[in-house]
Residue frames as a rotation matrix with the C-alpha (Angstrom) as fourth column:
MET 1
-0.525 -0.834 0.167 290.16
-0.533 0.170 -0.829 246.24
0.663 -0.524 -0.534 362.81
ALA 2
-0.161 0.453 -0.877 289.23
0.506 0.800 0.321 243.56
0.847 -0.392 -0.358 365.30
ALA 3
0.635 0.493 0.594 287.57
-0.215 -0.626 0.749 244.74
0.742 -0.604 -0.292 368.43
TRP 4
0.861 -0.342 -0.377 290.05
0.505 0.489 0.711 242.84
-0.059 -0.803 0.594 370.64
ILE 5
-0.143 -0.916 0.376 292.95
0.932 -0.252 -0.260 244.75
0.333 0.313 0.890 369.01
GLU 6
-0.054 0.189 0.981 291.26
0.046 -0.980 0.191 248.05
0.997 0.055 0.044 369.75
ALA 7
0.908 0.390 -0.154 290.57
0.105 0.145 0.984 246.86
0.406 -0.910 0.091 373.31
ILE 8
0.281 -0.910 -0.303 294.38
0.959 0.260 0.110 246.51
-0.021 -0.322 0.946 373.78
GLY 9
-0.374 -0.358 0.855 294.70
0.573 -0.814 -0.090 250.11
0.729 0.456 0.510 372.54
PHE 10
0.386 0.682 0.621 292.10
-0.207 -0.592 0.779 251.38
0.899 -0.429 -0.088 374.92
LEU 11
0.809 -0.180 -0.560 293.82
0.567 0.490 0.662 249.44
0.155 -0.853 0.498 377.74
GLY 12
-0.251 -0.966 0.063 297.06
0.948 -0.259 -0.186 251.25
0.196 0.013 0.980 377.00
SER 13
-0.285 0.230 0.931 295.20
0.062 -0.964 0.257 254.58
0.957 0.131 0.260 376.97
PHE 14
0.775 0.628 -0.068 293.53
0.070 0.022 0.997 253.74
0.628 -0.778 -0.027 380.28
PHE 15
0.469 -0.662 -0.585 296.93
0.881 0.307 0.360 253.05
-0.059 -0.684 0.727 381.98
THR 16
-0.454 -0.661 0.598 298.32
0.718 -0.669 -0.194 256.23
0.528 0.341 0.778 380.47
VAL 17
0.070 0.632 0.771 295.51
-0.157 -0.757 0.635 258.33
0.985 -0.166 0.047 381.92
LEU 18
0.852 0.250 -0.461 295.79
0.343 0.399 0.850 256.47
0.396 -0.882 0.254 385.18
THR 19
-0.076 -0.963 -0.260 299.43
0.964 -0.004 -0.265 257.53
0.254 -0.271 0.929 385.54
TYR 20
-0.517 -0.109 0.849 298.35
0.156 -0.987 -0.032 261.17
0.842 0.116 0.527 385.57
SER 21
0.503 0.765 0.402 296.06
-0.353 -0.243 0.904 260.52
0.789 -0.597 0.147 388.55
MET 22
0.389 -0.422 -0.819 298.77
0.714 0.699 -0.021 258.82
0.582 -0.577 0.573 390.68
LYS 23
0.858 -0.215 0.466 300.08
-0.432 -0.794 0.429 260.53
0.278 -0.569 -0.774 393.77
GLN 24
0.508 -0.691 0.515 302.60
-0.298 0.419 0.857 257.81
-0.808 -0.589 0.007 394.69
MET 25
0.087 -0.568 -0.818 305.48
-0.972 -0.230 0.056 257.44
-0.220 0.790 -0.572 392.31
PHE 26
-0.741 -0.358 0.568 305.73
-0.329 0.931 0.158 253.70
-0.585 -0.069 -0.808 392.73
TRP 27
-0.035 0.821 0.570 302.25
0.468 0.517 -0.717 253.07
-0.883 0.242 -0.402 391.46
LEU 28
0.569 0.112 -0.815 302.74
-0.550 -0.685 -0.478 255.73
-0.612 0.720 -0.328 388.70
ARG 29
-0.362 -0.836 -0.412 305.64
-0.891 0.182 0.416 253.64
-0.273 0.517 -0.811 387.40
VAL 30
-0.706 0.177 0.686 303.78
0.153 0.983 -0.097 250.38
-0.692 0.036 -0.721 387.57
ALA 31
0.465 0.885 0.018 300.86
0.232 -0.102 -0.967 251.95
-0.854 0.454 -0.253 385.59
ALA 32
0.347 -0.416 -0.841 303.38
-0.847 -0.524 -0.090 253.43
-0.403 0.743 -0.534 383.07
LEU 33
-0.747 -0.647 0.154 304.92
-0.507 0.703 0.499 249.94
-0.431 0.294 -0.853 382.58
MET 34
-0.327 0.714 0.619 301.52
0.438 0.695 -0.570 248.45
-0.837 0.085 -0.540 382.03
SER 35
0.628 0.466 -0.623 300.79
-0.211 -0.668 -0.713 251.19
-0.749 0.579 -0.322 379.58
CYS 36
-0.220 -0.821 -0.527 304.10
-0.900 -0.038 0.435 250.46
-0.377 0.570 -0.730 377.73
LEU 37
-0.815 -0.175 0.552 303.29
-0.069 0.976 0.209 246.80
-0.575 0.132 -0.807 377.48
ALA 38
0.189 0.943 0.274 299.74
0.434 0.170 -0.885 247.36
-0.881 0.286 -0.377 376.17
PHE 39
0.698 0.141 -0.702 300.87
-0.424 -0.708 -0.564 249.88
-0.577 0.692 -0.435 373.62
MET 40
-0.490 -0.863 -0.126 303.76
-0.719 0.318 0.619 247.70
-0.494 0.394 -0.775 372.51
ALA 41
-0.564 0.421 0.710 301.26
0.375 0.897 -0.234 244.93
-0.736 0.134 -0.664 371.94
TYR 42
0.492 0.842 -0.221 298.87
0.282 -0.395 -0.874 247.27
-0.824 0.368 -0.432 370.18
GLY 43
0.296 -0.516 -0.804 301.60
-0.738 -0.658 0.150 248.77
-0.607 0.548 -0.576 368.04
THR 44
-0.780 -0.570 0.260 302.72
-0.349 0.740 0.575 245.34
-0.520 0.358 -0.775 366.95
LEU 45
-0.321 0.758 0.567 299.26
0.544 0.638 -0.545 244.26
-0.775 0.134 -0.618 366.11
ILE 46
0.756 0.612 -0.234 298.53
0.226 -0.578 -0.784 247.37
-0.615 0.540 -0.575 363.94
GLY 47
0.348 -0.710 0.612 302.02
0.936 0.220 -0.276 247.56
0.062 0.669 0.741 362.51
SER 48
0.938 0.048 0.344 302.88
0.053 -0.999 -0.006 251.00
0.343 0.024 -0.939 363.90
LEU 49
0.183 -0.961 -0.208 306.71
0.745 0.274 -0.609 251.30
0.642 -0.044 0.766 364.03
PRO 50
-0.316 -0.316 0.894 306.74
-0.169 -0.909 -0.381 254.74
0.933 -0.272 0.234 365.61
LEU 51
0.555 0.615 0.560 304.53
-0.688 -0.039 0.724 253.52
0.467 -0.787 0.402 368.53
ILE 52
0.888 -0.266 -0.375 306.57
0.358 0.912 0.201 250.39
0.288 -0.313 0.905 369.04
LEU 53
-0.086 -0.967 0.239 309.87
0.570 -0.244 -0.784 252.35
0.817 0.069 0.573 368.98
MET 54
-0.071 0.130 0.989 308.51
-0.539 -0.840 0.072 254.93
0.840 -0.528 0.129 371.48
GLU 55
0.835 0.459 0.303 307.31
-0.506 0.423 0.752 252.23
0.217 -0.781 0.585 373.89
LEU 56
0.655 -0.668 -0.353 310.64
0.595 0.744 -0.304 250.35
0.465 -0.010 0.885 373.50
MET 57
-0.342 -0.787 0.514 312.35
0.206 -0.597 -0.776 253.52
0.917 -0.159 0.366 374.71
LEU 58
0.048 0.454 0.890 309.94
-0.768 -0.553 0.323 254.26
0.638 -0.699 0.322 377.55
LEU 59
0.801 0.377 -0.464 309.86
-0.084 0.839 0.538 250.71
0.592 -0.392 0.704 378.93
PRO 60
0.118 -0.800 -0.589 313.43
0.788 0.436 -0.435 250.56
0.604 -0.412 0.682 380.26
ILE 61
-0.612 -0.273 0.743 313.22
-0.115 -0.898 -0.424 254.11
0.783 -0.345 0.518 381.60
ASN 62
0.265 0.809 0.524 310.14
-0.756 -0.163 0.634 253.17
0.599 -0.564 0.568 383.63
ALA 63
0.748 -0.072 -0.659 311.53
0.285 0.932 0.222 249.87
0.599 -0.354 0.718 384.67
TRP 64
-0.282 -0.958 -0.041 314.77
0.541 -0.124 -0.832 251.53
0.793 -0.257 0.553 385.80
ARG 65
-0.532 0.172 0.829 312.89
-0.512 -0.846 -0.152 254.20
0.675 -0.505 0.538 387.84
LEU 66
0.664 0.747 -0.022 310.68
-0.479 0.448 0.755 251.53
0.574 -0.491 0.656 389.40
MET 67
0.422 -0.604 -0.676 313.81
0.619 0.737 -0.272 249.60
0.662 -0.304 0.685 390.44
GLU 68
-0.575 -0.689 0.442 315.26
0.169 -0.629 -0.759 252.72
0.801 -0.361 0.478 391.95
LEU 69
-0.084 0.653 0.752 312.13
-0.809 -0.486 0.332 253.26
0.582 -0.581 0.569 394.03
SER 70
0.795 0.424 -0.434 312.20
-0.192 0.854 0.484 249.62
0.576 -0.301 0.760 395.12
ARG 71
-0.052 -0.931 -0.362 315.75
0.354 0.322 -0.878 249.73
0.934 -0.174 0.313 396.50
PRO 72
0.629 0.230 -0.743 316.23
0.777 -0.150 0.612 250.15
0.029 -0.962 -0.273 400.17
ARG 73
0.600 -0.398 0.694 317.61
-0.049 -0.884 -0.464 253.58
0.799 0.244 -0.550 400.92
LEU 74
-0.131 -0.723 -0.678 320.80
0.888 0.219 -0.405 253.92
0.442 -0.655 0.613 403.01
PRO 75
0.672 0.268 -0.690 320.83
0.620 -0.714 0.327 256.58
-0.405 -0.647 -0.646 405.73
SER 76
0.755 -0.350 0.555 322.37
0.183 -0.701 -0.690 259.85
0.630 0.622 -0.465 404.61
THR 77
0.221 -0.775 -0.592 325.87
0.975 0.195 0.109 260.63
0.031 -0.601 0.799 405.87
GLN 78
-0.491 -0.385 0.781 325.60
0.493 -0.862 -0.116 264.34
0.719 0.328 0.613 405.21
ASP 79
0.557 0.771 -0.309 323.82
0.672 -0.198 0.714 265.23
0.489 -0.605 -0.628 408.48
């Protein structure tokens, strides 16, 4: 396997490990999205359908959660 293909896999692994070190949820989701993109590319290059399908499921989940974190919060009316 070409070294650059393996580098993409290692990049995905790096971002996955990075998510476990995050304290702020916003940056955790950013790292998770980067991991998904890298692993989708890697899975495509090596022809791994299970990896591609898993990342296709995780990508919208992480994107949705990141969008939720990015929305301005309205003041609570239950005070």
